[in-house]
C-alpha positions in Angstrom: 32.5 23.1 -54.5 31.9 26.1 -52.4 28.2 25.8 -53.1 28.0 22.2 -52.0 30.3 22.9 -48.9 28.0 25.7 -47.8 24.9 23.6 -48.6 26.2 20.7 -46.5 26.9 23.0 -43.6 23.5 24.7 -43.7 21.8 21.4 -44.3 23.4 19.8 -41.3 22.4 22.6 -39.0 18.8 22.6 -40.4 18.6 18.8 -40.0 19.4 19.3 -36.3 16.8 22.1 -36.0 14.1 20.3 -37.9 14.7 17.0 -36.1 14.4 18.9 -32.8 11.1 20.5 -34.0 9.9 17.1 -35.2 10.8 15.4 -31.9 9.0 18.2 -29.9 5.8 17.5 -32.0 6.0 13.8 -31.6 6.4 14.2 -27.8 3.4 16.5 -27.6 1.3 14.3 -29.9 2.2 11.1 -27.8 1.6 12.7 -24.4 -1.3 15.0 -25.2 -4.8 14.1 -26.4 -5.8 15.1 -29.9 -8.1 17.7 -28.3 -5.1 19.3 -26.4 -2.9 19.0 -29.4 -5.5 20.8 -31.5 -5.7 23.7 -28.9 -1.9 23.8 -29.0 -2.0 24.1 -32.8 -4.1 27.3 -32.4 -1.1 28.9 -30.6 1.2 28.5 -33.6 -1.6 29.5 -36.0 -2.1 32.8 -34.0 1.6 33.5 -33.8 2.2 32.9 -37.5 -0.9 35.1 -38.3 0.7 38.2 -36.8 4.2 37.2 -37.9 3.3 36.8 -41.6 1.0 39.8 -41.7 3.8 42.0 -40.5 6.7 40.5 -42.4 8.7 43.2 -44.2 11.6 40.9 -45.1 14.1 43.1 -43.3 16.6 40.3 -42.8 16.3 39.4 -46.5 16.9 43.0 -47.5 20.0 43.2 -45.2 21.5 40.3 -47.2 20.4 41.6 -50.7 21.2 45.4 -50.3 24.7 46.4 -51.5 25.1 48.7 -48.4 23.5 46.1 -46.0 26.8 45.8 -44.2 26.7 49.4 -42.9 26.3 49.7 -39.1 23.6 52.3 -39.4 21.6 50.2 -41.9 21.7 47.3 -39.5 20.7 49.3 -36.4 17.8 50.9 -38.3 16.7 47.4 -39.3 16.9 46.3 -35.6 14.8 49.2 -34.5 12.1 48.3 -37.1 12.1 44.7 -36.0 11.8 45.7 -32.3 8.8 48.0 -33.2 7.3 45.2 -35.1 7.6 42.8 -32.2 6.0 45.2 -29.8 3.1 45.8 -32.1 2.6 42.1 -32.7 2.7 41.4 -28.9 0.2 44.1 -28.2 -2.1 42.8 -31.0 -2.1 39.2 -29.5 -2.6 40.4 -26.0 -5.5 42.7 -26.7 -7.3 40.2 -29.0 -6.7 37.2 -26.8 -10.3 37.0 -25.8 -11.8 37.1 -29.3 -9.2 34.7 -30.6 -9.8 32.1 -27.9 -13.6 32.5 -28.4 -13.2 32.0 -32.1 -11.5 28.7 -31.6 -14.1 27.7 -29.0 -11.6 27.7 -26.0 -12.5 30.7 -23.9 -10.8 29.1 -20.9 -7.4 29.5 -22.8 -7.6 33.3 -22.9 -4.8 33.7 -20.4 -2.6 31.4 -22.5 -3.1 33.5 -25.6 -2.1 36.6 -23.6 1.1 34.8 -22.5 1.6 33.9 -26.2 2.3 37.7 -26.7 5.7 37.1 -25.2 6.8 35.1 -28.2 6.9 37.9 -30.8 8.2 40.4 -28.2 11.2 38.2 -27.2 11.9 37.2 -30.8 12.1 40.8 -31.9 15.2 41.6 -29.8 17.5 39.2 -31.6 20.7 40.7 -33.1 20.9 40.9 -36.9 24.6 40.1 -37.1 23.9 36.4 -37.6 21.9 37.5 -40.7 24.5 40.0 -41.9 27.3 37.4 -41.8 25.4 35.5 -44.5 26.3 38.3 -47.0 29.8 36.8 -46.9 28.5 33.2 -47.0 29.3 32.9 -43.2 26.6 30.6 -42.0 28.2 29.2 -38.9 26.9 31.6 -36.3 23.3 31.4 -37.5 23.4 27.6 -37.7 24.9 27.5 -34.1 22.2 29.8 -32.7 19.4 27.9 -34.4 20.6 24.4 -33.6 21.4 25.3 -29.9 18.1 27.0 -29.2 16.2 24.1 -30.7 18.2 21.5 -28.8 17.6 23.3 -25.5 13.8 23.5 -26.2 13.7 19.9 -27.1 15.4 18.9 -23.8 12.7 20.9 -22.0 9.8 19.5 -24.1 9.6 16.0 -22.5 9.5 17.2 -18.8 7.1 20.0 -19.7 4.6 17.7 -21.6 5.0 15.0 -18.9 4.3 17.4 -16.1 1.6 19.6 -17.6 -0.2 17.0 -19.8 -2.2 19.7 -21.7 -1.9 22.4 -24.3 0.0 24.8 -22.0 3.1 22.7 -22.5 3.3 23.8 -26.2 2.7 27.4 -25.1 5.9 27.4 -23.0 7.8 25.6 -25.7 7.0 28.4 -28.1 8.0 31.1 -25.5 11.3 29.3 -24.6 12.1 28.9 -28.3 11.8 32.7 -28.9 13.8 33.5 -25.8 16.7 31.1 -26.6 16.9 32.4 -30.2 17.1 36.0 -29.1 19.7 35.3 -26.4 21.8 33.2 -28.8 21.8 35.9 -31.5 23.1 38.4 -29.0 25.9 36.1 -27.9 27.0 35.3 -31.5 27.1 38.9 -32.6 30.3 40.9 -33.3 28.8 44.4 -33.2 27.2 45.9 -30.1 23.4 45.7 -30.3 21.8 49.1 -30.9 19.1 51.1 -32.6 19.3 54.0 -35.1 16.9 55.9 -37.2 17.8 56.7 -40.8 14.8 57.8 -42.8 16.5 56.9 -46.1 17.2 53.3 -45.0 13.8 53.0 -43.4 12.0 54.1 -46.7 14.0 51.5 -48.7 13.2 48.8 -46.2 9.5 49.6 -46.4 9.6 49.8 -50.2 11.3 46.4 -50.3 8.9 45.0 -47.7 5.4 46.3 -48.5 4.7 43.6 -51.2 5.8 41.0 -48.7 3.0 42.2 -46.3 0.5 41.3 -49.0 2.4 38.1 -49.8 2.3 37.3 -46.1 -1.5 37.5 -46.0 -1.6 35.0 -48.9 1.1 32.8 -47.4 -0.9 32.5 -44.2 -3.8 31.2 -46.3 -1.4 28.6 -47.8 0.4 27.5 -44.6 -2.3 28.0 -42.0 -5.6 28.8 -43.6 -6.9 25.2 -43.8 -6.1 24.6 -40.2 -7.7 27.9 -39.3 -10.9 26.8 -41.0 -10.9 23.5 -39.2 -10.2 25.0 -35.8 -12.8 27.7 -36.1 -15.4 25.7 -38.1 -18.0 25.6 -35.4 -18.0 29.4 -35.2 -17.8 30.0 -38.9 -20.3 27.3 -40.1 -23.5 26.5 -38.2 -23.7 22.9 -39.3 -20.0 22.0 -39.1 -19.0 18.8 -37.4 -15.2 19.5 -37.2 -13.7 19.5 -33.7 -10.4 20.5 -32.2 -9.6 16.8 -32.2 -9.9 16.9 -36.0 -7.6 19.8 -36.0 -5.1 17.8 -34.0 -5.2 14.9 -36.5 -4.9 17.2 -39.4 -2.0 19.1 -37.8 0.1 16.0 -37.2 -0.1 15.1 -40.9 0.6 18.7 -41.9 3.6 18.8 -39.6 5.0 15.5 -40.8 4.9 16.5 -44.4 6.1 20.0 -43.7 9.3 19.1 -41.9 11.5 18.0 -45.0 10.0 20.9 -47.1 10.9 23.4 -44.4 14.4 21.9 -44.3 14.8 22.4 -48.0 13.3 25.9 -47.9 15.5 27.1 -45.1 18.6 25.7 -46.7 17.6 27.0 -50.0 16.9 30.5 -48.7 20.2 30.7 -46.8 22.2 29.3 -49.8 20.5 30.7 -52.9 19.8 34.3 -51.9 23.4 35.4 -51.2 24.7 33.1 -54.0 22.6 34.9 -56.6 22.7 38.4 -55.0 26.5 38.4 -55.4 26.1 38.2 -59.2 22.9 40.1 -59.6 24.6 42.5 -62.1 26.3 39.7 -64.1 23.3 38.3 -66.1 25.1 35.3 -67.8 26.6 34.2 -64.5 23.3 34.7 -62.7 21.4 32.6 -65.2 24.0 29.8 -65.0 23.8 29.7 -61.2 20.0 29.9 -61.3 19.6 26.9 -63.7 21.7 24.6 -61.4 19.9 25.7 -58.3 16.5 25.3 -59.9 17.3 21.7 -61.0 18.5 20.8 -57.5 15.3 22.2 -55.8 13.1 20.3 -58.3 14.9 17.0 -57.7 14.5 17.4 -53.9 10.8 18.2 -54.3 10.3 14.8 -56.1 12.4 13.0 -53.5 10.3 14.5 -50.7 6.8 14.0 -52.1 6.9 10.4 -53.5 7.4 8.7 -50.1 4.4 10.5 -48.6 2.2 9.7 -51.6 3.2 6.0 -51.5 3.4 5.3 -47.8 2.3 8.4 -45.9 -0.5 6.5 -44.0 1.8 3.9 -42.6 4.3 6.6 -41.7 1.9 8.7 -39.7 0.7 5.7 -37.6 4.3 4.6 -37.0 5.3 8.1 -35.8 2.3 9.4 -33.9 0.3 6.2 -33.1 -3.1 4.8 -34.0 -5.1 7.6 -32.5 -4.0 9.7 -35.5 -4.8 6.9 -38.1 -7.5 9.1 -39.8 -4.6 11.2 -41.3 -3.8 8.3 -43.6 -6.7 9.3 -45.8 -5.2 12.7 -46.9 -1.5 12.8 -46.1 -0.6 11.9 -49.7 -2.3 15.0 -51.0 -0.3 17.1 -48.5 2.9 15.5 -49.8 2.0 16.5 -53.3 1.1 20.0 -52.2 4.5 20.5 -50.5 6.3 19.4 -53.7 4.7 22.3 -55.6 5.6 24.6 -52.8 9.2 23.4 -52.9 9.5 24.0 -56.7 8.5 27.6 -56.2 11.5 28.3 -53.9 14.1 28.9 -56.6 12.2 31.4 -58.9 11.0 33.3 -55.8 14.5 33.7 -54.3 15.9 34.6 -57.8 13.5 37.5 -58.0 14.3 38.6 -54.4 18.1 38.5 -55.1 17.4 41.2 -57.7 15.5 43.3 -55.1 12.1 42.4 -56.7 9.6 41.5 -54.0 6.5 42.3 -56.1 7.1 39.1 -58.2 6.4 36.8 -55.2 3.4 39.0 -54.2 1.8 38.6 -57.7 
């Protein structure tokens, strides 16, 4: 009962957040040309590139570690996150020129430099909303996530209507990061601060280094195909792919990703603390794992079948006929996301035991 109650609470919050993200993409796809939407997609690809390549799983370790509730542990984690955000911001700012040239949009160099604000702002969020999840307190994290997404969604329509180009999506990403960081500070119980504890830092790095390698591979899974399409003219001399093709592919990718992201976020919030609490009680751990694994597998099937059967009709209904070409491959994306969803339970089971090498391998 507690599991389903928590799952319903997290699911409701995630439905609001994912619905907001979906509405933002629909607004952008309807008001922008496929070419502009393709350029906008390169912003999220660049942000996720540095985000995944530097992901040490610090928030995950805060939930999993037995002493993760210690104030000094949390402040050391916040310092590492802030340093990560500064490094990521500097990386995007310095390489804005080469990145914009790679995607064939040198005129957008200034926009990629402004994109550096996104990891910088995001890194100053308070980790209390993560720490609360150790005790199955999900309310503050849900409130912050849902509120920030609602505010950005309200801003999406006037921004896209006014700007009518890729810069609208740039400011949507920056606003999202700012609202999330501010919300996390408001919802916190402890005062925000930094500390340096070498022992804690070493443990976080030991926990996180396999996730750095995993992040490189995950980028290939989540963004690699879009990266190849977006940079095809620079990578392959005879390529006929354009940024308009990237826009068409991205709307299909986003449409199929939304429910999977919903399940993944709910699953991560629910499964990780639920299993970490019994990590030393093997029989109880295995009983919980079997139930959670079956739930995830059932949801994977429920998500993928509609896309395989009627994905083409759905993409035209949502985004319009200018994206009709996506009907030829959206079913394959639905099947791909089903396999990604099934992987959630065993990956989180390993992490709840403090094992991050498993997911890397």
